[in-house]
PAVOLO-196278 format. One record per residue: residue number from 1; residue in three letters; chain; y, z, x of N, C-alpha, C in turn. Coordinates in Angstrom, 1 decimal, padded with zeros to 4 digits. Each point is the difference from the previous one (the first is absolute). Layout:
N
- num_residuo_cadena_n.y_n.z_n.x_ca.y_ca.z_ca.x_c.y_c.z_c.x
- NUM_ALA_A_Y_Z_X_Y_Z_X_Y_Z_X
...
// end
This chain:
228
- num_residuo_cadena_n.y_n.z_n.x_ca.y_ca.z_ca.x_c.y_c.z_c.x
- 1_MET_A_038.4_-029.8_-020.3_000.0_-000.6_000.8_-001.3_000.0_000.6
- 2_LEU_A_-000.5_001.7_000.5_-001.3_000.4_000.3_-001.1_-000.4_-001.1
- 3_GLU_A_000.3_-000.2_-000.9_-001.5_-000.3_-000.9_000.0_-001.6_000.2
- 4_ASP_A_000.6_-000.9_000.9_000.3_-001.1_-000.4_-001.5_-000.5_001.4
- 5_LYS_A_-001.2_-000.7_-000.9_-001.3_000.0_001.1_000.8_-001.6_000.8
- 6_MET_A_000.3_-000.6_-000.1_000.3_-001.0_000.4_001.0_000.7_001.3
- 7_SER_A_000.4_001.2_000.8_000.9_000.3_000.9_-000.6_001.5_000.5
- 8_GLU_A_-001.2_-000.1_-000.4_-000.8_001.2_000.5_-000.5_000.0_001.4
- 9_ASN_A_000.1_-001.0_000.5_000.1_-000.1_001.8_000.7_000.0_000.4
- 10_ILE_A_001.4_000.1_-000.9_001.7_000.3_001.0_000.0_000.7_-000.1
- 11_ILE_A_-000.1_001.5_-001.5_000.5_000.9_-000.3_-000.6_000.6_-001.2
- 12_SER_A_-000.5_000.9_000.5_-001.1_001.0_-001.5_000.1_001.8_000.4
- 13_TRP_A_-000.8_000.0_-000.9_000.0_001.5_000.1_-001.0_000.2_001.4
- 14_ILE_A_000.5_001.6_000.2_-001.3_000.0_001.1_-001.3_001.0_-000.9
- 15_ASN_A_-001.2_000.1_000.8_-000.9_000.5_-001.0_000.5_000.9_-000.7
- 16_GLN_A_000.6_001.5_000.2_000.1_000.6_-000.8_001.2_000.2_-000.7
- 17_GLY_A_000.2_-000.7_-000.1_001.4_-000.7_-001.2_001.0_000.8_000.2
- 18_THR_A_000.7_000.5_000.9_000.6_000.7_000.1_001.2_-000.2_000.8
- 19_ALA_A_-000.1_-001.1_000.5_001.4_-001.0_000.8_-000.7_-001.6_-000.4
- 20_PHE_A_000.7_-000.5_000.7_000.1_-001.5_-000.2_000.1_-000.6_001.6
- 21_ILE_A_-000.4_-000.9_000.6_000.1_-000.8_001.1_-000.1_-001.3_000.3
- 22_VAL_A_000.7_-000.6_000.9_000.7_-001.3_000.1_-000.9_-000.7_001.6
- 23_TYR_A_-000.4_-000.7_-000.7_-001.4_-000.3_001.4_001.1_-001.5_000.7
- 24_ASN_A_001.0_-000.3_-000.7_000.4_-001.3_000.3_001.6_-000.5_-000.4
- 25_GLN_A_000.9_000.2_001.0_001.4_000.2_-000.4_000.2_-001.0_-000.1
- 26_ASP_A_000.0_-001.2_000.7_000.4_-001.6_-000.4_-000.6_-000.6_-001.4
- 27_LEU_A_-001.2_000.5_000.1_-000.7_-000.9_-001.5_000.8_001.1_-001.3
- 28_LEU_A_000.6_001.5_-000.1_000.4_000.5_-001.0_001.4_-000.9_-000.3
- 29_GLU_A_000.7_-000.2_001.4_001.3_-000.8_-000.3_000.2_-001.5_-000.7
- 30_LYS_A_-001.4_-000.5_000.3_000.0_-001.3_-000.3_-000.5_-000.4_-001.6
- 31_ASN_A_-001.3_001.0_-000.1_-000.8_-000.3_-001.2_000.4_001.5_-000.9
- 32_VAL_A_000.0_000.6_000.3_000.2_001.2_-000.8_001.2_000.8_-000.6
- 33_LEU_A_000.9_000.1_000.7_001.7_000.9_-000.7_000.7_-001.1_-000.5
- 34_GLN_A_-000.6_-000.9_-000.1_000.9_-001.0_-000.6_000.0_-000.7_-001.6
- 35_ASN_A_-001.6_001.0_-000.7_-000.4_-000.1_-000.7_000.3_001.5_-000.7
- 36_PHE_A_000.5_000.5_000.6_000.2_001.8_-001.1_001.9_000.6_000.3
- 37_PHE_A_000.5_-001.1_001.5_001.4_000.3_000.0_000.9_-001.1_000.2
- 38_LYS_A_001.3_000.1_000.2_001.0_-000.8_000.1_-000.2_-000.5_001.4
- 39_HIS_A_-000.5_000.6_001.0_000.0_-000.3_001.0_-001.4_-000.1_000.4
- 40_SER_A_-000.1_-000.3_001.5_-001.3_-000.2_000.6_000.2_000.5_001.3
- 41_ASN_A_000.9_000.8_000.3_000.0_000.9_001.6_-000.5_001.2_-000.2
- 42_TYR_A_-000.9_000.2_001.1_-001.2_000.7_000.3_001.0_001.3_000.3
- 43_SER_A_001.2_000.2_000.6_000.8_001.0_000.6_000.4_000.5_-001.5
- 44_SER_A_000.7_-000.7_-000.8_000.6_000.2_-001.5_-001.2_001.1_-000.3
- 45_PHE_A_-000.9_-000.4_-000.2_-001.1_000.8_-000.8_-000.1_000.9_001.1
- 46_VAL_A_000.0_000.6_000.8_-000.8_000.6_000.6_001.4_001.2_-000.3
- 47_ARG_A_000.9_-000.5_000.0_001.8_001.0_000.4_-000.4_000.3_-001.9
- 48_GLN_A_000.4_-000.4_-000.7_-000.9_000.4_-001.1_-001.0_001.1_-000.5
- 49_LEU_A_-001.5_-000.3_000.9_-000.6_001.3_000.3_000.7_001.3_000.5
- 50_ASN_A_000.8_-000.2_001.1_000.2_001.2_000.6_001.1_000.4_-001.2
- 51_LEU_A_001.1_000.1_-000.1_000.7_-000.1_-001.3_-000.4_001.2_-001.0
- 52_TYR_A_-001.5_-000.9_-000.5_-000.7_001.1_-001.0_-001.1_000.9_000.5
- 53_ASN_A_000.4_000.3_001.5_-000.9_001.0_000.7_-001.1_-000.3_000.2
- 54_PHE_A_-000.8_-001.6_000.7_-001.2_000.1_-000.2_-000.2_000.1_001.5
- 55_LYS_A_-000.7_000.3_000.6_-000.4_000.7_001.4_-001.2_-001.4_000.4
- 56_LYS_A_000.8_-000.7_001.2_-000.7_-000.7_000.7_-001.2_000.3_001.0
- 57_VAL_A_-001.3_-000.6_000.3_-000.7_000.6_000.9_-001.0_-001.3_000.4
- 58_LYS_A_000.1_-000.6_001.6_-000.3_-000.3_000.4_-001.5_000.0_000.3
- 59_SER_A_-001.0_-000.9_-000.2_-001.2_000.0_000.0_-000.7_-001.2_000.4
- 60_ASN_A_-001.4_000.2_000.8_-000.4_-001.3_000.5_000.0_-001.1_-001.0
- 61_GLU_A_000.1_-000.2_-001.1_-000.5_-001.1_-000.8_001.9_-000.6_-000.8
- 62_GLY_A_000.9_001.0_000.2_001.2_-000.3_-000.6_000.8_001.0_000.5
- 63_PHE_A_001.2_000.2_-001.1_000.9_000.9_-000.3_-000.6_000.5_-001.2
- 64_ILE_A_-000.1_001.7_-000.4_000.0_000.6_-001.4_001.1_000.5_000.0
- 65_PHE_A_000.2_-000.1_-001.9_001.1_000.8_-000.4_-000.3_000.6_-000.8
- 66_LYS_A_000.2_001.6_000.0_-000.4_001.1_-001.2_001.3_000.4_-000.8
- 67_HIS_A_-000.6_000.8_-001.0_001.2_000.8_-000.8_-000.9_000.8_-000.4
- 68_ASN_A_000.4_001.3_-000.6_-000.9_001.2_-000.8_000.1_-000.3_-001.2
- 69_PHE_A_000.8_-000.8_-000.4_-000.4_-000.5_-001.6_-000.1_-001.2_000.0
- 70_PHE_A_-000.6_-000.9_001.0_-000.4_-001.7_-000.2_-001.6_000.6_000.2
- 71_ARG_A_-001.3_-000.4_-001.0_-001.2_000.2_-000.3_000.0_-001.4_-000.3
- 72_LYS_A_-001.6_000.0_-000.2_-000.6_-001.6_-000.6_-000.4_000.4_-001.3
- 73_GLY_A_000.6_-000.4_-000.8_-000.9_000.4_-001.5_000.7_001.3_-000.7
- 74_THR_A_001.4_-000.2_000.7_001.0_001.6_-000.6_001.2_-000.7_-000.4
- 75_LYS_A_000.1_-001.1_-000.8_001.5_-000.6_-000.1_000.9_001.0_-000.9
- 76_GLN_A_-000.5_001.1_-000.8_001.6_000.7_-000.6_000.2_000.9_000.9
- 77_MET_A_-000.3_-000.1_001.6_000.8_000.6_000.7_001.0_-000.3_001.0
- 78_LEU_A_000.4_-001.4_-000.1_000.7_-001.0_000.6_001.2_000.3_-000.2
- 79_ARG_A_000.0_001.3_-001.6_001.7_000.2_000.2_000.6_001.0_000.0
- 80_TYR_A_-000.9_000.5_001.1_000.1_001.3_000.6_000.5_-000.1_001.5
- 81_ILE_A_000.1_-001.5_000.4_000.3_-000.6_001.4_000.9_-000.6_-000.4
- 82_LYS_A_001.4_001.0_001.2_001.3_-000.5_-000.2_000.4_000.2_001.6
- 83_LYS_A_001.6_-000.7_-000.2_000.1_-000.4_001.3_000.6_001.7_000.4
- 84_LYS_A_000.2_-000.4_001.5_000.0_001.7_000.3_001.1_001.0_000.1
- 85_ASN_A_001.5_-000.9_-000.6_000.9_001.0_-000.4_-000.1_000.3_-001.7
- 86_GLN_A_-001.1_-000.1_-000.6_-000.5_000.5_-001.1_-001.6_000.9_000.2
- 87_GLU_A_-000.3_000.6_000.9_-001.3_000.8_000.3_000.2_001.1_000.0
- 88_ASP_A_001.3_000.5_000.0_000.0_001.7_-000.1_000.1_000.4_-001.5
- 89_GLN_A_000.0_-001.3_-000.9_-000.4_000.3_-001.6_-001.4_001.1_000.2
- 90_PRO_A_000.0_000.7_-001.0_-001.6_000.8_000.1_-000.7_-001.1_-001.0
- 91_ILE_A_-001.5_000.5_000.7_-000.9_-001.2_-000.3_-000.8_000.9_-001.3
- 92_PRO_A_-000.4_-000.9_-001.0_-000.1_000.5_-001.7_-001.6_000.7_000.9
- 93_SER_A_000.2_001.2_-001.0_-001.7_000.6_000.1_-000.9_-001.0_-000.5
- 94_ALA_A_-000.4_-000.6_-000.5_-001.3_-000.6_-000.2_000.0_-000.9_001.1
- 95_ILE_A_001.2_-000.8_000.7_-000.3_-000.7_001.0_-000.9_001.2_001.2
- 96_GLN_A_000.8_001.4_000.1_-000.9_000.7_000.7_-001.2_000.2_-000.1
- 97_GLU_A_-000.4_000.1_-001.6_-001.4_000.6_-000.5_-000.7_-001.0_000.7
- 98_GLU_A_000.8_-001.2_-000.2_-001.1_-001.6_000.4_-000.2_000.1_001.5
- 99_ARG_A_000.8_000.4_000.8_000.0_000.0_001.3_-001.2_001.3_000.7
- 100_ALA_A_000.4_001.1_-000.9_-001.4_001.1_000.3_-001.5_-000.8_-000.5
- 101_PHE_A_000.6_-000.6_-000.9_-002.1_-000.7_-000.5_000.0_-000.9_001.1
- 102_HIS_A_000.5_-000.7_000.7_-000.2_-001.1_000.3_-000.5_001.1_002.0
- 103_ILE_A_001.0_000.8_000.2_-000.5_000.8_001.2_-001.6_000.9_-000.6
- 104_GLN_A_-000.1_000.1_-000.9_-001.2_000.7_-000.1_-001.4_-000.5_-000.1
- 105_GLU_A_000.5_-001.5_-000.8_-001.0_-001.1_000.4_-000.3_-000.4_001.4
- 106_GLU_A_000.9_000.0_000.8_-000.2_-000.5_001.4_-000.8_001.4_000.2
- 107_GLN_A_000.7_001.1_000.1_-001.1_001.3_000.5_-001.3_-000.1_-000.3
- 108_ASN_A_-000.7_-000.5_-001.6_-001.0_-000.3_-000.4_-000.9_-001.1_000.7
- 109_LEU_A_000.8_-001.1_000.6_-000.5_-000.8_000.2_-000.8_001.0_001.8
- 110_PHE_A_001.1_000.1_000.4_-000.4_000.8_001.6_-001.2_000.9_-000.1
- 111_LYS_A_-000.6_001.4_-001.4_-000.8_000.3_000.0_-001.0_-000.7_-000.4
- 112_GLU_A_000.3_-000.9_-000.7_-001.7_-001.0_000.0_-000.5_-000.5_001.2
- 113_CYS_A_000.7_-000.5_000.7_000.3_-000.6_001.6_-000.8_001.1_000.7
- 114_ALA_A_000.4_000.9_-000.2_-000.3_001.5_001.1_-001.5_000.2_-000.5
- 115_ILE_A_-000.1_000.2_-001.2_-001.4_000.0_-000.8_-000.7_-001.0_000.8
- 116_ASP_A_000.2_-001.2_-000.4_-001.0_-000.8_000.0_-000.4_-000.2_001.9
- 117_ILE_A_000.9_000.1_000.9_-000.1_000.2_001.4_-001.4_000.9_000.4
- 118_LYS_A_000.3_001.5_-000.8_-000.4_000.9_000.6_-001.6_-000.5_-000.7
- 119_GLN_A_-000.2_000.2_-001.1_-001.1_-001.1_-000.6_-000.6_-000.9_000.9
- 120_THR_A_000.4_-000.6_000.5_-000.2_-001.1_000.6_-000.5_000.7_001.2
- 121_ASN_A_000.7_000.6_000.7_-000.3_000.6_001.4_-001.3_000.7_000.0
- 122_ASN_A_-000.4_000.7_-000.8_-001.0_000.6_-000.9_-000.9_-000.7_-000.1
- 123_LYS_A_000.1_-001.1_-000.5_-001.3_-000.9_-000.1_-000.7_-000.2_001.4
- 124_LEU_A_001.2_-000.7_000.8_-000.4_-000.7_001.6_-000.8_001.3_000.5
- 125_LYS_A_000.6_001.3_-000.4_-000.8_001.0_001.3_-000.9_000.3_-001.1
- 126_GLU_A_-000.7_-000.4_-001.1_-001.2_000.2_-000.3_-000.9_-001.1_000.5
- 127_ASP_A_000.9_-001.6_-000.2_-000.8_-000.8_000.9_-000.3_-000.1_000.9
- 128_MET_A_000.8_000.6_001.2_000.0_000.7_001.6_-001.7_000.3_000.0
- 129_LYS_A_000.1_001.5_-000.9_-000.9_000.8_000.3_-001.9_-000.7_-000.4
- 130_LEU_A_000.6_-000.6_-000.8_-001.6_-001.0_-000.5_-000.3_-000.8_001.4
- 131_LEU_A_001.3_-000.5_000.2_000.0_-001.3_001.5_-000.8_000.7_000.9
- 132_GLN_A_000.3_001.0_000.6_-000.4_001.1_000.6_-001.5_000.7_000.2
- 133_GLU_A_-000.5_000.2_-001.3_-001.0_000.6_-000.4_-001.3_-001.7_000.4
- 134_THR_A_000.8_-000.7_-000.7_-001.0_-001.9_-000.1_-000.3_000.1_001.3
- 135_SER_A_001.4_000.0_001.1_000.2_000.0_001.4_-001.2_000.7_000.6
- 136_SER_A_000.0_001.3_-000.2_-001.0_000.3_000.4_-001.5_-000.1_-000.1
- 137_TYR_A_-000.5_-000.2_-001.3_-000.9_-000.3_-000.5_-000.7_-001.6_000.8
- 138_LEU_A_000.8_-000.8_000.0_-000.2_-000.4_001.1_-000.3_-000.3_000.8
- 139_ILE_A_000.5_000.6_000.9_000.1_000.3_001.5_-001.7_000.6_000.3
- 140_ASP_A_-000.2_001.5_-001.1_-001.3_000.2_000.0_-001.2_-001.1_-000.2
- 141_GLN_A_000.6_-000.3_-000.8_-001.4_-001.4_-000.3_-000.5_-000.9_001.1
- 142_MET_A_001.8_-000.5_000.5_-000.3_-000.6_001.1_-001.1_000.4_001.5
- 143_GLN_A_000.3_001.6_-000.1_-000.3_000.2_001.5_-001.7_000.8_-001.1
- 144_ASN_A_-000.5_000.2_-000.7_-001.1_-000.2_-000.5_-000.6_-001.4_000.6
- 145_LEU_A_000.4_-000.8_-000.7_-000.4_-001.5_000.2_-000.3_-000.6_001.7
- 146_ASN_A_000.5_000.5_000.6_000.7_-000.3_001.6_-001.4_000.6_000.4
- 147_TYR_A_000.2_001.9_-000.7_-001.5_000.0_000.6_-001.4_-000.1_-000.5
- 148_TYR_A_-000.2_-000.6_-001.3_-001.2_-001.0_000.0_000.1_-000.9_000.5
- 149_ILE_A_000.6_-001.2_000.2_000.3_-001.2_000.6_-000.7_000.6_002.0
- 150_TYR_A_000.6_000.9_000.3_-000.7_000.8_001.5_-001.4_000.3_-000.2
- 151_ASN_A_000.0_000.8_-001.2_-001.8_-000.2_000.4_-000.6_-000.7_-000.1
- 152_GLN_A_000.3_-001.1_-001.1_-001.2_-001.2_-000.3_000.3_-000.8_001.4
- 153_ASN_A_000.9_-000.3_000.6_000.3_-000.5_001.2_-001.2_000.7_001.3
- 154_VAL_A_000.2_001.2_-000.2_-001.2_000.7_001.1_-001.3_000.1_-000.6
- 155_ASP_A_-000.2_000.0_-001.2_-001.2_-000.1_-000.9_-000.7_-001.6_000.8
- 156_ILE_A_000.8_-001.1_-000.2_000.0_-001.6_000.0_-000.5_-000.4_001.5
- 157_GLU_A_000.9_001.3_000.9_-000.2_-000.5_001.5_-001.4_000.6_000.2
- 158_GLN_A_-000.5_001.3_-000.5_-001.1_000.4_000.4_-001.2_-000.9_-000.5
- 159_LYS_A_000.2_-000.5_-001.0_-001.3_-000.8_-000.8_000.3_-001.4_000.8
- 160_PHE_A_000.8_-000.6_000.3_000.3_-000.8_001.0_-000.7_-000.1_001.5
- 161_LYS_A_000.3_001.5_000.3_-000.7_000.1_001.2_-001.7_000.0_-000.1
- 162_GLN_A_-000.6_000.7_-001.0_-001.5_000.3_-000.4_-000.4_-001.4_-000.2
- 163_VAL_A_000.5_-001.0_-000.2_-000.4_-001.0_-000.5_-000.2_-000.9_001.1
- 164_GLY_A_001.3_000.2_001.2_-000.4_-000.5_001.1_-001.3_000.2_000.9
- 165_GLN_A_-000.2_001.4_-000.2_-000.8_000.4_001.3_-001.3_-000.2_-001.3
- 166_MET_A_-000.1_000.0_-000.8_-001.5_-001.0_-000.9_000.0_-001.1_000.2
- 167_LEU_A_001.0_-000.6_000.2_000.0_-001.3_000.9_-000.6_-000.4_001.2
- 168_GLN_A_001.2_000.8_000.9_-001.2_000.0_001.2_-001.4_000.6_000.4
- 169_ALA_A_-000.3_000.8_-000.7_-001.4_000.6_000.0_-001.0_-001.2_-000.5
- 170_ILE_A_000.1_-000.5_-001.2_-000.5_-001.8_-000.4_-000.3_-000.6_001.0
- 171_ASN_A_001.9_-000.4_000.6_-000.3_-000.9_000.6_-001.2_000.1_001.3
- 172_GLU_A_-000.1_001.6_000.5_-000.2_-000.1_001.2_-001.8_000.1_-000.2
- 173_GLU_A_-000.7_000.2_-001.2_-001.1_000.2_-000.5_-000.3_-001.5_-000.1
- 174_LEU_A_000.8_-000.8_-000.5_-000.3_-001.3_-000.2_-000.6_-000.6_001.4
- 175_LYS_A_001.4_000.1_001.1_-000.1_-000.7_000.9_-001.6_001.1_000.6
- 176_SER_A_-000.4_000.9_000.0_-001.2_000.4_000.3_-001.6_-000.2_-000.9
- 177_GLU_A_000.3_-000.3_-001.0_-001.3_-000.7_-000.9_000.1_-001.6_000.7
- 178_LYS_A_001.0_-000.6_000.6_000.0_-001.7_000.2_-000.8_000.1_000.9
- 179_GLN_A_000.7_001.0_001.7_-000.7_000.4_001.0_-001.9_000.0_-000.2
- 180_SER_A_000.2_001.2_-000.9_-001.5_-000.3_-000.2_-000.8_-001.0_-000.3
- 181_ASP_A_000.4_-000.4_-000.9_-000.1_-001.3_-000.6_-000.6_-001.2_000.8
- 182_SER_A_001.0_000.1_000.8_000.2_-001.4_001.4_-001.3_000.6_000.8
- 183_HIS_A_-000.1_001.3_000.6_-000.9_000.3_000.4_-001.4_-000.2_-000.4
- 184_THR_A_-000.2_000.2_-001.5_-001.2_000.0_-000.4_-000.3_-001.3_000.0
- 185_ILE_A_000.6_-001.1_-000.5_-000.2_-001.4_000.1_-000.5_-000.5_001.6
- 186_ASN_A_001.3_000.5_000.5_-000.8_-000.8_001.7_-001.5_000.8_000.5
- 187_GLN_A_000.1_001.1_-000.3_-001.9_000.6_000.0_-000.8_-000.9_-000.5
- 188_THR_A_000.4_-000.1_-001.6_-001.0_-000.7_-001.1_-000.4_-001.7_001.2
- 189_ILE_A_001.2_-000.5_000.3_-000.4_-001.1_000.9_-000.5_000.0_000.8
- 190_VAL_A_000.2_001.5_001.1_-000.6_-000.6_001.3_-001.4_000.6_-000.4
- 191_ARG_A_-000.5_000.4_-000.9_-001.6_000.5_-000.4_-000.9_-001.4_-000.2
- 192_LYS_A_000.8_-000.8_-001.0_-000.2_-001.4_-000.2_-000.3_-000.7_001.1
- 193_GLU_A_001.0_-000.4_000.2_-000.1_-000.5_001.8_-001.5_000.4_000.8
- 194_GLU_A_-000.1_001.4_000.3_-001.0_000.3_000.7_-001.1_000.2_-000.8
- 195_PHE_A_-000.5_000.3_-001.2_-001.2_-000.8_-000.5_000.1_-001.4_-000.1
- 196_TYR_A_001.1_-000.8_000.1_-000.9_-001.2_-000.2_-000.3_-000.3_001.5
- 197_GLN_A_000.1_000.7_001.1_000.1_-000.5_001.1_-001.4_000.1_000.5
- 198_ASP_A_-000.3_001.6_-001.2_-001.0_000.4_000.4_-001.2_-000.8_-000.5
- 199_SER_A_000.3_-000.6_-001.1_-000.8_-000.2_-000.9_-000.4_-001.4_000.5
- 200_LYS_A_001.0_-000.7_001.1_-000.6_-001.3_000.6_-001.2_000.2_001.3
- 201_VAL_A_000.8_001.2_000.7_-001.6_000.3_001.2_-000.7_000.7_-000.5
- 202_GLY_A_000.4_000.6_-001.1_-002.2_000.6_-000.2_-000.6_-000.7_-000.7
- 203_SER_A_000.5_-001.2_-000.5_-000.7_-000.8_-001.2_-001.2_-000.5_001.0
- 204_PRO_A_-001.2_-000.3_-001.1_-000.7_-000.8_000.9_-000.1_-000.8_000.7
- 205_ASN_A_000.6_-001.4_-000.7_000.7_-000.8_000.7_001.5_000.0_000.4
- 206_PRO_A_000.1_000.1_001.4_001.6_000.2_000.0_001.0_-001.3_000.0
- 207_TYR_A_-000.5_-001.1_000.2_000.4_-000.7_-000.8_000.6_-000.6_-001.4
- 208_VAL_A_-001.0_000.6_-000.6_000.4_-000.3_-001.5_000.9_001.2_-000.7
- 209_ASP_A_001.3_-000.8_-000.5_000.8_000.7_-001.0_-000.2_000.8_-001.0
- 210_TYR_A_-000.7_000.5_-000.7_000.1_000.7_-001.0_000.8_000.0_-001.3
- 211_ASN_A_000.8_000.1_000.7_001.5_000.9_-000.9_000.1_-001.9_-000.7
- 212_SER_A_-000.1_-001.0_000.1_-000.2_-001.4_000.2_-000.4_-000.2_-001.2
- 213_ILE_A_000.5_-000.4_-001.2_-000.5_-000.6_-001.1_-001.0_-001.3_-000.3
- 214_ALA_A_000.5_-000.7_000.9_-001.1_-001.3_000.2_-000.3_-000.2_001.3
- 215_LEU_A_-001.6_-000.3_000.3_-000.5_-000.2_001.4_-000.8_-001.3_-000.2
- 216_ASN_A_000.0_-000.7_001.0_000.0_-001.5_000.4_-002.0_000.3_000.1
- 217_PRO_A_-000.5_-001.1_000.2_-001.5_000.0_-000.2_-000.2_000.5_001.2
- 218_LEU_A_000.0_000.0_001.4_-000.1_001.0_001.1_000.0_001.6_000.0
- 219_ASP_A_001.1_000.2_-000.5_000.7_001.4_-000.1_-001.1_000.3_-001.3
- 220_TYR_A_-000.6_-000.6_-000.6_-000.8_001.1_-001.7_-001.5_000.0_000.9
- 221_GLU_A_-000.2_-001.3_000.8_-001.7_-000.2_000.6_000.1_001.6_001.2
- 222_CYS_A_000.9_000.0_000.6_000.2_001.4_000.7_-000.1_001.3_-000.2
- 223_PHE_A_000.9_-000.4_-001.4_000.3_001.3_-001.0_-001.8_000.5_-000.7
- 224_ILE_A_-000.7_-001.0_000.0_-001.4_000.7_-000.8_-001.0_000.0_001.3
- 225_ASP_A_000.1_-000.3_001.0_-000.3_000.2_001.1_-000.1_001.6_000.7
- 226_SER_A_001.4_000.1_-000.1_000.3_001.4_000.2_-000.8_001.6_-000.9
- 227_PHE_A_-000.9_-001.0_-001.1_-000.6_001.0_-000.6_-001.4_000.0_000.1
- 228_LEU_A_-000.4_-001.0_000.8_-001.3_-000.2_000.3_-000.7_000.7_000.6
// end
């Protein structure tokens, strides 16, 4: 019944193979028991288990039934499962040796688990130490980077300040040159104007515009007369 793959969601071995569990009592009555017994009554099935000294334990998944000589893969031990009134008979030495062998196997398994846990714990300690060292190194690098960035910012601010001062000095110099050029141009215009006025007043013929290119005949005659 426990080896039937079709009913393993109803009744099956537990993972350790030291007991079996009933997941669904109703489905066990309807679909399983009638294939192996003359009845399909779950209560009768449980009474038979109690008669052969199976222990019942309630779990979150269902009811677990356990017996010292009921193990997965050890059918030869089934003949030693007897009714309660027959359990006073001495257990054969072979069975005792087999039980001792299974106990020793379980102890060895526990030892292997303990060794594995210890090794894992040591590995975790080493990883934690390496992680701490890496974290300290990264913190130092971050501090050095912050210090470098701070110095760079200070240097950049000083350079910007110097550039600003240079631009201000250039701007003031340009303003000064512009004012000087404007003053020079004004003086040149004034001198030209004064020269023009003086040329008209002091000329041989004040009525002649000597700056003019074209002269009419009358002005030309006056211009000639002024040199005679």
